[in-house]
C-alpha positions as CSV (number, residue, x, y, z in Angstrom):
1,M,-8.1,31.7,-51.1
2,L,-7.9,35.2,-49.6
3,R,-9.2,35.8,-46.1
4,T,-12.5,37.7,-45.9
5,E,-10.9,40.8,-44.4
6,C,-8.5,40.9,-47.3
7,Y,-11.0,41.3,-50.1
8,E,-13.6,43.3,-48.2
9,V,-11.1,46.2,-47.9
10,I,-11.8,48.8,-50.6
11,I,-9.0,48.7,-53.1
12,Q,-8.2,51.5,-55.5
13,I,-7.0,50.1,-58.8
14,S,-5.8,52.4,-61.5
15,K,-4.8,49.9,-64.2
16,A,-5.5,46.2,-64.8
17,F,-3.9,44.1,-67.5
18,L,-5.6,40.8,-68.4
19,V,-3.7,38.3,-70.5
20,P,-6.3,35.8,-71.6
21,K,-5.2,32.2,-72.3
22,I,-8.1,31.0,-74.3
23,G,-8.2,27.4,-75.6
24,N,-10.3,26.1,-78.5
25,H,-13.3,25.6,-76.2
26,R,-14.6,27.6,-73.3
27,S,-14.2,24.6,-70.9
28,S,-10.5,24.3,-71.8
29,S,-9.7,28.0,-71.0
30,D,-7.7,28.7,-67.8
31,I,-10.3,31.1,-66.3
32,A,-13.3,33.1,-67.3
33,I,-13.3,36.6,-65.9
34,E,-16.5,38.7,-65.6
35,F,-16.6,42.2,-64.2
36,V,-19.7,42.9,-62.2
37,K,-20.8,46.1,-60.5
38,Y,-20.9,45.8,-56.7
39,D,-24.4,46.6,-55.5
40,A,-24.6,47.0,-51.7
41,S,-28.4,47.2,-52.0
42,N,-28.5,43.5,-53.1
43,P,-26.6,41.5,-50.5
44,E,-28.0,38.1,-51.7
45,E,-26.5,38.6,-55.2
46,M,-23.2,39.9,-53.8
47,A,-22.9,36.9,-51.5
48,K,-22.7,34.7,-54.7
49,Y,-19.4,36.4,-55.6
50,D,-17.7,35.9,-52.2
51,K,-15.9,32.7,-53.3
52,A,-14.5,34.2,-56.5
53,I,-13.6,37.8,-55.6
54,V,-10.1,38.9,-56.4
55,A,-10.5,42.7,-56.2
56,I,-13.3,45.3,-56.3
57,K,-13.0,48.8,-57.7
58,E,-15.7,51.0,-56.4
59,K,-16.9,53.9,-58.5
60,H,-17.8,57.0,-56.5
61,V,-19.7,59.6,-58.5
62,P,-19.8,63.0,-56.9
63,V,-23.2,64.5,-56.4
64,V,-23.5,67.9,-57.8
65,N,-25.5,70.6,-55.9
66,Q,-25.9,68.4,-52.9
67,D,-27.7,70.2,-50.1
68,M,-29.0,72.8,-52.6
69,F,-32.8,73.5,-53.0
70,K,-34.9,74.7,-55.9
71,P,-37.4,77.5,-55.0
72,S,-40.2,75.0,-54.9
73,E,-38.3,72.8,-52.4
74,V,-37.6,75.8,-50.2
75,I,-41.3,76.5,-50.1
76,Q,-42.1,72.8,-49.4
77,K,-39.6,72.7,-46.5
78,L,-41.1,75.9,-45.0
79,N,-44.7,74.7,-45.4
80,A,-43.8,71.3,-43.9
81,L,-42.9,73.3,-40.8
82,G,-46.4,74.8,-40.6
83,Q,-45.8,77.9,-42.6
84,N,-48.1,79.1,-45.4
85,V,-45.8,80.5,-48.1
86,N,-45.9,80.4,-51.9
87,T,-43.7,81.3,-54.9
88,H,-44.7,84.9,-54.9
89,W,-43.6,85.2,-51.2
90,H,-40.3,83.5,-52.0
91,T,-39.6,85.9,-54.9
92,E,-40.3,88.9,-52.6
93,M,-37.9,87.5,-50.1
94,W,-34.9,87.0,-52.4
95,R,-35.6,90.5,-53.7
96,K,-35.7,92.0,-50.2
97,Y,-32.5,90.3,-49.1
98,K,-30.8,90.8,-52.6
99,V,-29.5,87.2,-52.6
100,R,-29.6,87.0,-56.4
101,P,-30.0,89.3,-59.4
102,D,-33.4,89.6,-61.2
103,G,-34.2,87.6,-64.3
104,K,-33.0,90.3,-66.7
105,A,-29.5,90.7,-65.2
106,K,-26.6,90.0,-67.5
107,D,-24.5,88.5,-64.7
108,K,-26.8,85.8,-63.4
109,A,-24.0,84.4,-61.2
110,N,-23.8,87.6,-59.1
111,C,-25.4,86.0,-56.0
112,K,-24.8,86.0,-52.3
113,T,-23.3,82.5,-52.3
114,D,-24.1,81.9,-48.6
115,Y,-27.8,81.8,-49.7
116,C,-28.0,81.2,-53.4
117,T,-26.0,80.0,-56.5
118,F,-26.7,80.1,-60.2
119,D,-26.6,76.7,-61.9
120,R,-25.4,77.5,-65.4
121,A,-26.0,74.0,-66.7
122,H,-29.7,74.2,-65.9
123,S,-30.0,78.0,-66.1
124,D,-31.7,78.3,-62.7
125,Y,-31.0,79.3,-59.1
126,L,-30.5,77.0,-56.2
127,Y,-30.8,78.0,-52.5
128,T,-28.9,76.8,-49.4
129,Q,-30.1,75.6,-46.0
130,S,-28.7,78.9,-44.7
131,W,-31.3,80.7,-46.9
132,I,-34.0,78.6,-45.4
133,N,-32.7,79.3,-41.9
134,L,-32.6,83.0,-42.6
135,L,-36.2,83.0,-43.8
136,L,-37.3,81.0,-40.7
137,E,-35.5,83.3,-38.3
138,K,-35.9,86.8,-39.8
139,E,-39.3,86.5,-41.6
140,L,-41.1,83.7,-39.9
141,K,-39.6,84.2,-36.4
142,I,-38.7,80.5,-35.9
143,K,-35.3,79.8,-34.4
144,N,-32.5,77.6,-35.8
145,T,-34.2,74.6,-37.6
146,K,-31.8,72.2,-39.4
147,S,-34.3,70.2,-41.5
């Protein structure tokens, strides 16, 4: 049996070949293999597999648009800091600072990417924490908030 520290290390596996040796009955087979998804949020269930683990392949799915905010989320963040802003105010601000083109523009991706990007898949604009900081500092006169 492998030591605990051997199988708790994350292993990157690119190919696995399984050669089953199946008998006439399930009980006469050499070994039954079942692939289960590792779920760190369920330690009790994962503890059941400690005795039989050979290797684990973790799947990391990248998060798209991480740390990007929809206009409504920008407004929520500002209002959570005690401001009283709305969608109309936010629209006036992106127009004032020219961070993105208006809705009729042909090139919707022509944004100031420090503050805003166009999400082609969803056909909408997303804003950065830098945009929120700019609004706080220049318009609302609040210095350097990182929330």
